[in-house]
N, C-alpha and C positions, 0 to 999 in steps of 0.2 A: 504493498500498499505504498502511495507518494504522500509524504507531507503535505498539510494543508500550506499557501502559498503565506509568505510571512502578513500582514495585517498593518499596513502604515498608518491604522488610527490607534496600535496596539500602544498601552500604558508605557510597556518597556521603553520604545523608543522616542519619548517624552521628557524633557529634565527640567531643571529648575524654573526655565521661563515657560515653561507649560503650565506648572503651578502658580507662578505670578499672575497668568492670564485667568484661572480658575480663581483666585481668589477675588480678584477684580472686577469678573462678572458677577460673581452672586453676592460680593458684597452689593454694587449696584444693583443689583435684584431684589436684594434684601432691605435696600430703603424706597424702592420704586413697584415694587411687584404687588399691584393690588386687586381683588377681584376676588380672590379665592384661588382654589386648586386650578381650575379650568385653567382659567386669565394667565396664571405662573406658567403652568406647560406652555401655553401660546406661547406666551413670552419668553420662554427659553428657546424654544423650539425655534422663534426666531435669529436670537442668537447663535445658537451652536449649528445651528442647519444651514442655514440661508449666509447668516455674515461671517460666520469664521470657519463655517466650514469643517467641521470636527468632525462629522457623521453626516450621515444618508438619512432620508426621510424614514427609509426604512429600517434602518437601525436606532432611529429615534424612536418610531413608533413600538418595535418589538420591547425598549425600556418602557413606556409607558404601558403596553400588556405586560409585561413581568409583574409593575409597580404595582397594578390593579391587584394582585392577586394574592400579594401579603400585606397584614395590617399598618398601619399607620398613616401617616400623614403623606398624602400622595408626589404634591408635588416636590416638599422634601425628599423625598426619595430620589426622585425624579433629576432631582440635584448632586445627592451622592453617588447615585451612577453616572451621570455624566463626568463627575470630578474622578471618578475610578477611570472609567474610558480615558480620560485625558490627561492623567496624570499616577495612576495607579494608586496605590495603598494610600499615601499621603494627601493624593488629592480628593480619594474618598473622603476623609475627615475634613480638608480646607474645606471643600466644596462647602458640606451640611453647615460645619460652624459658621463660614460666610454670608450662608443664605440665613442662619436662624438668627444670629447677634445682632444685627440691625433691628428685626422686628421686636426683640427680647429688650433692647436699649430704649426703642419707642414706647413699650409695653408699661418700661419700668418706670419711667418718667410719668406717665400716664396713671400710673398704680401710686407713686408717690403725691400727684398731683390729687386723685380721688381721696388718700387717707390724709390729706393736711386741710383739702377744704370741702368734702364730701359731697362730690358728687361726678360725673360724665363729663370730659370737653363735650363741646359739640362741633362736630365736622359734617353739619349737611352738605353744607356748601361746597364743602372738599367734593363729595362722593355725588352730588348733582352733577360736577361736573368730568368725574373719574370715570363714573358707571358705565357711560354711552360708549365714552372710547374702548374700555372694556371691551365688550360685549363685540366691536369690530375686530380687536385685536384674539379673539376668541375667532370668528366667523372665517378671519383670514387663514387661523390657522387650522379651523376642521377645513377647507377647500383642499389648500397644500395637501396636509398629510390624510383626506380622503382619496387623492389620486394613487395614495401607496399602498393604501388597506383594502380599497376596492379593486380585486384582481382581474371580476370577473362576477359572470350572473347572480352566482351561487352566494359570494361574500355581500352583494348587492342586497339579496331577499335580505341573507342574515341581519345584516346594519337593520335594513328597514324593519323590521321584527323585532328584534331589539329597541329599536326608538318607541317603534307602538305596544310593545310592552312596556317599558318602563312606563309610559303617559298613562297605561294601565296599570299600574302599579304595583309592577312584579318586582322584587329583591333586588337590588343592583348586585351581587355577588353571583346571584342563580343566572342571572341574565346573561355573565361574563364566563360563566362554565359554560352554561347550556349553546352561547354561540361557540365557544370553542371546541363542544363534543361535533354540533353537529356539523361542522366545517372539516373537522377531522373524520367523522365517519363518512361523510359525501365524497371527500376527497380520495378516502382511502377504501372507497367501496373495490374497486376492480380490481384491488389488493385481495382480496377477501378479510381487510381487517375489522369491516363495520359490522359485523353482527353483535357483539356482545357490549359494544357502545352504542347498538341501536334498542339492545335490551333496556339497558343501562336509564336512556332518554323516555320509552316507553314507561317507566317506572318513579319520573321525577316526582318526587315529592310535593304534595299541592302546600305545605306548609314553608314553602320559601313565596309563598303570597303573603305580599303586604295586607295589612289587616285595611279595611274599608273606609277606613279614615285617613285624614292627612297626614304629612310625617310629622308635624307639630305632634299629633296624637297617638302617631306610632314610637315618639321619643316617649312620651308620657307614659305610656304603656312600658316600655323597657325600664323606663326610669320606677315605675313601681312593682314591678318583677326582682328587680335588681334588690331593692327594700325588702320585701318579701324574704327573699333569697337568705339576706342577713340577717332576718331575724326581727322583728319590730325597728319603727322608729325610735331614736333614743330620744328617752326623755329628760336624758340631761347630758351634757356635751362629755364625749371621753375626749380626756388631756393629750393636747396638741404635742406631737416631738415630731424633729426635725427629720428622724429617721421613718417614722409611721408616714411623714407624708411623701419621704425620696419613694416609697415602697408603695405607695398607694397611686404615683403619679407615672412609675413603675410599670404597672399591674395592665393602667389604662392604656398608656403607650404600647402593651405588649398583645394587645387583645381586639382593640377599637379599627373596627372598619368602619367605613360612610362621610358622613357631614359631619357640620359642625353642631347640627342637631343632636345625632348621636351623640358626641362628648358632653352636650349640652345634659344628655340622659345619663350618664356616668358620671357626670360630678354632682349633679343632684341628689343622686342614690345614694352616695356615699358622703359627700361632704356636706349635704343639709340634711339628710333625713337620716343616716346611720348615725352620723358621728354629729353632728350641729354644731359645725364649725360655720356655717355663713347661712344665710338667711338667703328664701329667695330673690328677696332684690339685689345682695350683694351678687348672686351668682349672674342673673340677667345683665348687670353691670359688666360682671367678666364678658360676658360671651361679645357683647354688644364696642368694648376697647380691640378685642381681638378680632372682630367683622370690620371696623374698620380701619385696621392699621393696616401699612404693608407687611407682604411676609406670611409666614405659616399661622394661619388661625389657631395652630394649638399653642399660640406663644399667649391664650387665653388662660394656659397653667402658671405663666410669669406673674400675671395679678392675680389669680389666688395664691402665688407662694409667697408675695410679696405682703398681701394683706392679712394672713395667717402670720406670717412668720421674717417680717420684714425681708432684708436682700440675702441672709443665705436661706432664707424659704423660697426665695423666687428665685435662685439658683438652682439649688436642687429639686424644683421642680423642674424645671424649663430640663434639666437634664435627665433627668427620670422620665418622663413622656415621650421626649427626642432619643434619648440612648436605645433604643428597641430597633427603631429605624435602622439606624448604621450596621446593628449587627445582622439583621434581615438582608437587608444590600448586601452588604460582605459575603454573606452563606451564597445569595443567590447568584450573583451574577456572574460567576464562571460560568453555570448550566446554560444562560441565555444565548452563548453562539453555540454550544451543542443543539441546544431546541432548535435552533435556526435550521444547521445543517441533517437534522434528521425527520425523514419524510412525515413522521408520526406526531411526533414532537411541534415539526414547523409548523404542517396545516393546524392543530391545535391551539397554536401562536398567533395564528392570521384571524381566527375564528375572534379570540380574547380580544386583538386590535381594531378589527371592525366594530366590535362590541363594546369598546372602551369610544371608540369613537362618538357611536350612538348615546351613550351616558354622554359626552360632550355635549353633544349637538341639544339635551333633552334638558341641560343645566343651562345653556346658553340662553336656550329659550326662554326657560323659567327666569331667571335673570333678567333677559332681556324686554319682560316685560314689568319689570318692577324699575331698571333703570329709561327707558323711553317714556316718558312719560307727559310730554308738551312740544313742540315745534322746535326749540330750541335744543333739546336734548336729541330729537329725532336728525335733526340737520348734523349735529355734533358727530352723533356713530356713524351718520351716510359721510361725512367729510371726513372722517380717521379712514371708515373703511377703503375710499378710491383713493387715497395718500399711500395707504398700505400695498393697497392693488399696486397702484402705477408707480411707486419711486419706495427707494432701497433705504425709507426712512424707520429709524431706530423707536422700537412700542415706546422705552422710557420718556422721550422726548414727548409721545401724543398723549401720555398719559399727565405727564407733569403740563400740557396744555392745557389738557382737559378740567386740570385742578383751576389753572389760571382764569378759564372760562368759567367756572364756578364760582368764586371768586367775584369777576366782575357782574355776576349774574344776582348775586348778592348784594352786591354792593349797588346796584341798580333795582334790586328788589322784585328779580324775577326770578330767584332760587326760592326754596322753601325755606 
């Protein structure tokens, strides 16, 4: 058997310059990546595929698919993956830390303000201008990644079905697995490998479907069940220790799939109901700060840690919730190239990739309805999309431009 040809993007062929490139890129994204995981991934794709050409769209898609199959914050794990691909193990650590650190520092400052003055800062004017630009960035990324992910009629049908089922309320993880198995089964039917897979799909459990209610209702149900599993709601607060705080966030980072609403459910079950360390108002304020600051939404942990135990609590909470992501990525990243070379696993990855894009499209639609609320935001989104499609403009500049438009609109009385 002839050995595989050398990969000109392999981490072993990059040195200190590549590491500094990784640090600079993700520090900047950490300060400017608003809008949640879908928007963060779109901005990363613009930087590492188009502007820097560190990898192809297909390679980027494979990382997106692999990231969706492990617990933890997707955009942070994508940063860690990219760092490893560009600069090896040092890049793996540096990229994740550089992406997390700016958001952590911003949240830390806001946490100090909250504790000192007793309220959350208002940033609606900022989000008014930023959100439409984020929608344009996501749409442009969907267009580019879709051309790599949709490889024929099969992946097109699976992607459309995944999008429809997402809107119908089917669980996201179930959709990813089902999409991967469906493409793998059909693609390998000529090799006689689909019988067992088809049998498994026929027996797909109904329990993967979401409850009939909305996402918020699901989050409340998860919180209630978690509290019940822990025993009864705490009548008196359990003493706070730094070690217990760290282990709680380590547990959450190790098992959490899904959005910020699911994070809210976990935090409420542990910190409000079981331990009595936070009130519902404090928890909602924590999530609000995590939502309107740039970088990973999981920096909500920084706020909770600071409110409970000052700077040591903030640091331990942040390390605890993000540490599992570094471990999961380090453990899974060697297998991704092997998956792509395997006919069996490669077709599974094709299905997961197109399912991931379907979920991204569904989230973009839902966020778009909340972001584009009047003629100003509609024009801002259209202009940003046109600029992205016609010119190679860095998306970070567009985000800052959107914030400026929001500020002007606020001064003129047009923003909420």
